[in-house]
C-alpha positions as CSV (number, residue, x, y, z in Angstrom):
1,M,0.0,0.0,0.0
2,T,1.0,3.5,-0.6
3,T,0.1,6.6,1.3
4,T,-1.1,9.9,-0.2
5,G,-1.5,12.5,2.4
6,D,-3.9,11.1,5.0
7,Q,-5.3,8.3,2.8
8,I,-3.9,4.8,2.2
9,A,-4.2,3.7,-1.4
10,P,-4.0,0.0,-2.3
11,C,-1.0,-1.0,-4.4
12,C,-3.1,-3.3,-6.7
13,A,-6.6,-3.4,-8.0
14,G,-7.3,-6.7,-6.3
15,L,-8.0,-10.2,-7.4
16,T,-11.2,-11.8,-8.5
17,A,-11.7,-15.5,-8.0
18,P,-12.8,-17.6,-10.9
19,L,-14.0,-20.3,-8.5
20,S,-16.1,-20.1,-5.5
21,T,-15.1,-22.1,-2.4
22,E,-17.6,-24.8,-3.2
23,Q,-16.4,-25.0,-6.8
24,A,-12.8,-25.3,-5.7
25,A,-13.7,-28.1,-3.3
26,D,-15.5,-30.0,-6.1
27,L,-12.7,-29.5,-8.5
28,A,-10.2,-30.6,-5.8
29,A,-12.1,-33.9,-5.5
30,T,-11.9,-34.3,-9.3
31,F,-8.1,-33.7,-9.3
32,K,-7.7,-36.1,-6.3
33,A,-9.3,-38.8,-8.5
34,L,-6.9,-38.0,-11.3
35,A,-3.9,-37.9,-9.0
36,D,-3.3,-41.6,-9.1
37,P,-1.5,-43.2,-12.1
38,A,-3.7,-46.3,-11.8
39,R,-6.7,-44.0,-12.5
40,L,-5.1,-41.6,-14.9
41,R,-3.9,-44.3,-17.2
42,P,-7.3,-46.0,-17.9
43,L,-8.9,-42.6,-18.1
44,S,-6.4,-41.5,-20.8
45,L,-7.0,-44.8,-22.6
46,I,-10.7,-44.2,-22.6
47,A,-10.4,-40.6,-23.7
48,S,-8.1,-41.5,-26.6
49,Q,-10.8,-43.7,-28.2
50,P,-13.6,-42.2,-30.3
51,G,-16.3,-44.2,-28.5
52,E,-16.6,-46.6,-25.6
53,V,-14.0,-48.9,-24.3
54,C,-14.7,-52.4,-22.8
55,V,-13.2,-53.2,-19.5
56,C,-11.8,-56.3,-21.1
57,E,-9.5,-54.0,-23.1
58,L,-8.4,-51.9,-20.2
59,T,-7.2,-54.7,-18.0
60,P,-4.3,-55.9,-20.2
61,A,-3.5,-52.3,-21.3
62,C,-3.1,-51.1,-17.7
63,E,-1.2,-54.2,-16.4
64,L,-3.3,-54.4,-13.3
65,S,-5.7,-57.1,-12.1
66,Q,-9.3,-56.8,-13.1
67,P,-10.6,-56.1,-9.5
68,T,-8.0,-53.3,-9.2
69,I,-9.0,-51.8,-12.5
70,S,-12.7,-52.0,-11.5
71,H,-12.0,-50.3,-8.2
72,H,-10.2,-47.4,-10.0
73,L,-12.9,-47.1,-12.6
74,K,-15.5,-46.9,-9.9
75,L,-13.6,-44.0,-8.3
76,L,-13.5,-42.2,-11.7
77,R,-17.2,-42.7,-12.0
78,H,-17.9,-41.3,-8.6
79,A,-15.7,-38.3,-9.4
80,G,-17.9,-37.7,-12.5
81,L,-15.1,-38.3,-14.9
82,A,-16.3,-41.4,-16.6
83,D,-19.6,-43.3,-17.1
84,C,-20.4,-46.8,-18.0
85,E,-23.0,-49.3,-19.1
86,R,-23.2,-53.0,-18.5
87,R,-24.0,-55.2,-21.5
88,G,-24.1,-58.8,-20.6
89,T,-21.0,-59.7,-18.7
90,W,-19.0,-56.7,-20.0
91,V,-18.9,-53.1,-18.9
92,Y,-18.3,-50.3,-21.4
93,Y,-16.8,-47.0,-20.3
94,W,-16.6,-43.5,-21.8
95,I,-15.6,-40.1,-20.7
96,A,-18.5,-38.2,-19.0
97,P,-19.9,-35.7,-21.5
98,G,-18.4,-32.2,-21.0
99,V,-15.9,-33.1,-18.3
100,L,-12.8,-32.6,-20.4
101,E,-14.1,-29.3,-21.7
102,H,-14.9,-28.2,-18.2
103,L,-11.4,-29.0,-16.9
104,A,-9.9,-27.2,-19.9
105,A,-12.1,-24.1,-19.2
106,V,-11.1,-24.0,-15.5
107,L,-7.4,-24.4,-16.2
108,G,-7.3,-22.1,-19.2
109,P,-6.8,-18.4,-19.2
């Protein structure tokens, strides 16, 4: 701050927050889900495909056991990053609509 006579003037115009406290908490939960390589890898594999990916394709690609992959995919679903549909004995995954665009918008200028 600078002083001019008897008044104290702020040195800067101030900051405006692009995220509310609640939005920041929600986003932190999303990033927490992404912060594990065992979740980030399958999510990147799903995102790299034009459509859905069967869990049977993710297990060998991630070099983890099927129960471990299923656990991490469940956490991605709960974080709102992926969605799925069971068809017979197989489960097909895709990136939740709009989630990548939302993350890019939050992280962008």
